N, C-alpha and C positions, 0 to 999 in steps of 0.2 A: 358680031361675035363669031369667033371661029367655030366651025363645025367640029363636034367632038370626034376624036379618033376612036373607032370601034375597038373594044377590048374583050377579054374572055367573059366579063360580066354581061356584056351585050349578048353573047352567044347563049348564055344560060337564060337570060330574060327572054330571048327569042324562042327558045325551046319551051319555056313555060307559057308564053303567049300562044304558041301553036297548040299546046296540049290543054291549057286552061285559060282561054281568053277572058274569063270572068274575073281573074285575079288582078288586083292593083299591085304592080311590081316596082313602082318608083322607090319605095323604101327598101325593098330587097336589094335593088341595084346599089343604092347608097351604102347600105351596110356591107354588101359584097365588096365594094371598092374600099371601104374603110378597113375591112379585114385584110385585104390584100396589101393596102398601104401599111398597116401595122406589121405584117410579116416582113415586108421589104425593109421598112424603116428599122425594125428590130435587128435584122441581120447587119445592116449598114452601121448602126450605132454600136452593136456589140463587136464588130470588127475592129473598131478603134480601141476598145478595152483589151481585146485579145492581143492586138499588136503591141500592147504595153505589158503583157503578162498578167492581166486581170480578168476576172469575170465581172459582169455587170453589178452583181450584188456586192462584190468586194469594193468596186469603185464607189458604190452608193455609201458604204460605211466610211471610206476615206473622205468622200466629199462632205458627208454630214459633219465629220470631225473638223474638217477644214473650214466649213461655213460657220461653225460655232464660234470662231474667233479665238485669239490667244487666251489661254494656253493650249487650245485645240484638244480639249479633254471633255468627255461626257460619261455619264453613268451608262452601263450596258442596257439597263431598262429603258432609259430615255432614247438611246439609239434604236432599240427594238421598236419602241412606239413610233418614233419618227419614220422608220422604214417599214412600218406595218408588218413586222416580222415576229414570229414566236421567239420566246426566250431561248429555246433550244436551237432554233435556226441561227439566232444571233451568236450563240456560243460557237457554233461551227464556223461561221465566218470569221469571228475574232481569233479562233485557234489558227486558221489558215493565214490570216494577216499577221499574227504575232510570229508564227513560224517563218514567214517571209521577211521579218524585220521591219514591217510597215507600221505596226502599232505595238504598244506595250501596255500591260495592265499594271496599274499602280494603286497604292493604298490611297483612299480618300483622305484629304487633309483634315476634314472635320470629324469624320467617323472612320477610324482606322480599320473597322471591321468591313467596311464597304470598299468596293473596287471601282476605279475609273479607268476608262480606256483613253490613251493618249496617242496622238500621232508621233512617230519617230521623225527625225530629220529626213531620213530617206523616204518615209511615207509622205511627208509634206512636199518634198521635191517631186515625187512621182505624181501625186494628185494635182499639183500645180501644172505639171507638164501635160497630163492626160486631159485635164479640164479645158485647156486651150485647144487641143486636137479635137475634143468632143464638141465644143461649141462651134469650131470651124466646120466640122463635118455636118452638124445640124443646119448651120447657116447655108452651107453648100447645097444640102438636100432641098431647101426651100427656095434656092436661087432661081428656080424656073418660074416662080411666081413674082409678079410685080408687087411693089409695096402695098398697093390697094388690095390685091388679092390676099397677101399675107395678113393684113389687118382684118379682112373679112373672115378669113379662116380662123384667126384667133378669136374674133367676136363670136362666131358661130359655135366653135368648139367650147368656149366658155359658157355660152347659153345652154348648150346641150348638157354639159357636165353639171351645171348648177341645177337644172331641172331634174336630171336623173339622180343626182346625189341628195337632193332636197325635195323629194316629191311632196306636192301639196297633200294635206290630209284628205283622203277620199271621202271621209265622213266627219266633217267638222263638229258634228253633234256629239261625238264621243269624247 
């Protein structure tokens, strides 16, 4: 196996080892690198959206509508729940997207008092273009890993997410 390339996390760990040799620092190093990866990845991912005149949250709305299938319409509450966003936050995003001509609000066919959000043709064309650039960017970002490492990263991240999002009941007697 290749020797790891020293990075800023190593510097921090070395400082802690010097000052507090009693500390176990392996987890701190992993989380430090995960945090740095998140910051770098977020900037690279958002640059694709920005290049197409979108913010990440706006892309998320357009993508949710596109993934929903024809006729590419959803209730605003369903959109908010899907994106884990407050109703007020969703309204703000929809206002911006509607002003840009990417979505439109229409009356629900079943309940005319209710509103649905629909992709416009321009919105559909834009999200189809951006999702290609987005997936190519993410694939490129992981291209430094061989397929086995990508599979291992996926398996490990799934395991951590499952455990952290579904903690075992600490007291099963309750």
